[in-house]
C-alpha positions in Angstrom: -82.9 -301.6 -16.0 -85.3 -298.8 -16.6 -85.3 -296.3 -19.5 -84.2 -293.1 -17.5 -80.5 -292.5 -18.2 -79.5 -290.8 -14.9 -75.9 -290.3 -16.0 -76.8 -288.4 -19.2 -79.5 -286.4 -17.5 -77.2 -285.5 -14.6 -74.6 -284.1 -16.9 -77.3 -282.1 -18.8 -78.6 -280.7 -15.5 -75.2 -279.8 -14.1 -74.0 -278.2 -17.3 -77.1 -276.0 -17.6 -76.8 -274.9 -13.9 -73.0 -274.2 -14.3 -73.6 -272.2 -17.5 -76.3 -270.1 -15.7 -73.9 -269.4 -12.8 -71.0 -268.5 -15.1 -73.1 -266.1 -17.1 -74.7 -264.6 -14.0 -71.3 -264.0 -12.4 -70.0 -262.4 -15.6 -72.9 -259.9 -15.8 -72.7 -259.3 -12.1 -69.0 -258.4 -12.3 -69.7 -255.9 -15.1 -72.5 -254.4 -12.9 -70.2 -254.2 -9.9 -67.4 -252.5 -11.9 -69.9 -249.9 -13.2 -69.5 -251.1 -16.8 -73.3 -251.5 -17.2 -76.3 -250.2 -15.3 -78.8 -252.3 -13.3 -81.2 -252.1 -16.3 -78.4 -253.0 -18.7 -77.4 -256.0 -16.6 -80.9 -257.3 -16.5 -81.3 -256.9 -20.2 -78.0 -258.5 -20.9 -78.7 -261.4 -18.7 -82.2 -261.9 -20.2 -80.6 -262.0 -23.6 -78.1 -264.7 -22.4 -80.9 -266.7 -20.9 -82.8 -266.6 -24.1 -79.7 -267.5 -26.1 -78.5 -270.4 -24.0 -81.9 -271.6 -22.7 -80.9 -273.2 -19.4 -84.4 -273.1 -18.0 -85.7 -274.6 -21.2 -83.1 -277.4 -21.0 -84.1 -278.2 -17.4 -87.8 -278.2 -18.4 -87.0 -280.7 -21.2 -85.2 -282.9 -18.7 -88.2 -282.9 -16.3 -90.5 -283.6 -19.2 -88.3 -286.5 -20.3 -88.3 -288.0 -16.8 -92.1 -287.7 -16.3 -92.8 -289.1 -19.8 -90.5 -292.1 -19.2 -92.1 -292.8 -15.8 -95.6 -292.5 -17.2 -94.7 -294.9 -20.0 -93.3 -297.4 -17.5 -96.5 -297.2 -15.5 -98.6 -297.6 -18.6 -96.5 -300.6 -19.7 -97.4 -302.4 -16.5 -101.1 -302.1 -17.4 -100.4 -303.1 -21.0 -98.5 -306.2 -20.0 -101.1 -307.1 -17.4 -103.8 -307.0 -20.1 -101.8 -309.2 -22.4 -101.7 -311.9 -19.7 -105.5 -312.5 -20.1 -105.8 -311.8 -23.8 -107.6 -314.5 -25.7 -105.5 -316.8 -27.8 -106.4 -319.0 -30.8 -109.7 -319.2 -32.7 -113.1 -318.8 -31.3 -113.4 -322.6 -31.2 -110.1 -322.9 -29.3 -111.3 -320.2 -26.9 -114.5 -322.1 -26.2 -112.7 -325.3 -25.6 -110.3 -323.6 -23.2 -113.2 -322.1 -21.3 -114.8 -325.5 -21.0 -111.6 -327.0 -19.7 -111.2 -324.2 -17.1 -114.8 -324.8 -16.0 -113.8 -328.3 -15.1 -110.6 -327.3 -13.4 -111.7 -324.3 -11.5 -113.9 -325.9 -8.8 -110.9 -328.0 -7.6 -108.6 -325.0 -7.7 -111.1 -322.9 -5.9 -111.6 -325.5 -3.2 -107.9 -325.7 -2.6 -107.7 -321.9 -2.4 -110.6 -321.7 0.1 -108.8 -324.1 2.4 -105.7 -322.0 2.5 -104.8 -318.4 3.3 -102.1 -315.8 2.8 -98.9 -317.1 1.2 -100.2 -320.6 0.9 -103.1 -319.3 -1.2 -100.7 -317.5 -3.5 -98.6 -320.6 -3.8 -101.7 -322.7 -4.8 -102.6 -320.1 -7.4 -99.1 -320.0 -8.8 -98.8 -323.8 -9.1 -102.3 -324.0 -10.7 -101.2 -321.8 -13.6 -97.7 -323.3 -13.8 -99.1 -326.8 -14.3 -101.9 -325.7 -16.7 -101.8 -326.1 -20.4 -100.8 -322.8 -22.2 -104.2 -322.6 -23.9 -106.0 -322.2 -20.5 -103.5 -320.0 -18.7 -105.0 -316.7 -19.8 -108.4 -317.7 -18.5 -107.1 -319.1 -15.3 -105.2 -315.9 -14.6 -108.4 -314.0 -15.4 -110.2 -316.0 -12.7 -107.4 -315.9 -10.2 -106.4 -312.3 -10.1 -109.8 -310.9 -9.0 -110.2 -313.9 -6.7 -106.9 -313.1 -4.9 -107.7 -309.4 -4.8 -111.1 -310.1 -3.3 -109.4 -312.2 -0.6 -107.5 -309.1 0.6 -104.2 -309.6 -1.2 -102.9 -306.2 -2.4 -102.3 -305.6 -6.1 -98.6 -305.4 -5.5 -98.6 -308.8 -3.8 -100.5 -310.3 -6.7 -98.0 -308.7 -9.2 -94.9 -309.6 -7.4 -95.7 -313.0 -5.9 -98.2 -314.4 -8.5 -97.7 -312.8 -11.9 -94.0 -312.1 -11.8 -92.8 -315.7 -11.5 -95.1 -316.7 -14.3 -94.5 -314.1 -17.0 -90.9 -312.8 -17.8 -92.2 -309.8 -19.8 -94.4 -308.7 -17.0 -91.5 -309.2 -14.5 -89.3 -306.9 -16.8 -92.0 -304.3 -16.8 -92.1 -304.3 -13.0 -88.3 -304.0 -12.9 -88.3 -301.2 -15.4 -90.9 -299.3 -13.3 -89.0 -299.9 -10.1 -85.7 -298.6 -11.7 -87.4 -295.7 -13.4 -89.1 -294.6 -10.1 -85.7 -294.6 -8.3 -84.1 -292.7 -11.2 -86.9 -290.2 -11.2 -86.4 -289.4 -7.5 -82.7 -288.8 -8.2 -83.2 -286.6 -11.3 -86.0 -284.6 -9.7 -83.7 -283.8 -6.7 -81.0 -282.6 -9.0 -83.5 -280.6 -11.1 -84.8 -278.9 -8.0 -81.2 -277.8 -7.0 -80.5 -276.5 -10.5 -83.8 -274.7 -10.8 -83.4 -273.0 -7.4 -80.6 -271.1 -9.1 -81.6 -270.7 -12.7 -85.1 -269.5 -11.9 -83.7 -266.9 -9.5 -81.7 -265.4 -12.4 -78.9 -263.1 -11.3 -80.2 -263.1 -7.8 -79.6 -266.7 -7.1 -78.0 -267.6 -3.7 -74.3 -268.0 -4.5 -73.6 -269.3 -1.0 -76.1 -272.1 -1.3 -74.3 -275.5 -1.6 -75.3 -277.7 -4.4 -75.8 -281.2 -2.9 -76.0 -283.1 -6.2 -76.9 -286.8 -6.1 -74.5 -288.2 -8.7 -75.2 -291.5 -10.5 -73.0 -294.3 -9.4 -71.4 -294.6 -12.8 -71.1 -290.8 -13.5 
């Protein structure tokens, strides 16, 4: 589950939009009844907009969504970097590198004799069966190897790294969920802003086709 709360943000968006519409209709009614002039209506509505800040509210929602999405994307990179981060002392690291140097020729030979899904399976099993001390170095060797063999980054992430590292898998899931949520929230924001940014001249006959969260 990602970090973008579609239910809370939907309520914020809808409330801001409805508040705008209500205040616009109130001022428009006064204008229609001759209670205030056109200039007076514009000034009164501008004052209401500054007081209630519906456009500011919607801008904050958009910023929240984009920030969360950027954070989720950056977290993928952070988690990926951790997979190959050195562990132990310098001596431990040198020993691990020596062990990988002995193992790598056999693994590479098996990889070269395979292709596609079989190649990914060999890489996966090689890391799963390896001692924890050499896993970061093996991954460091295997990822660029698989990419060089034409396997897309998403394939490497989903079919090779995901099964091996739960935290990386969670980061992938969070990005997937936040991406879906961002599409939904942006859609609702666009609907609301088409009204609020038009001020009193918004299209009252335009239907609002909200995408409501499942649990809203």
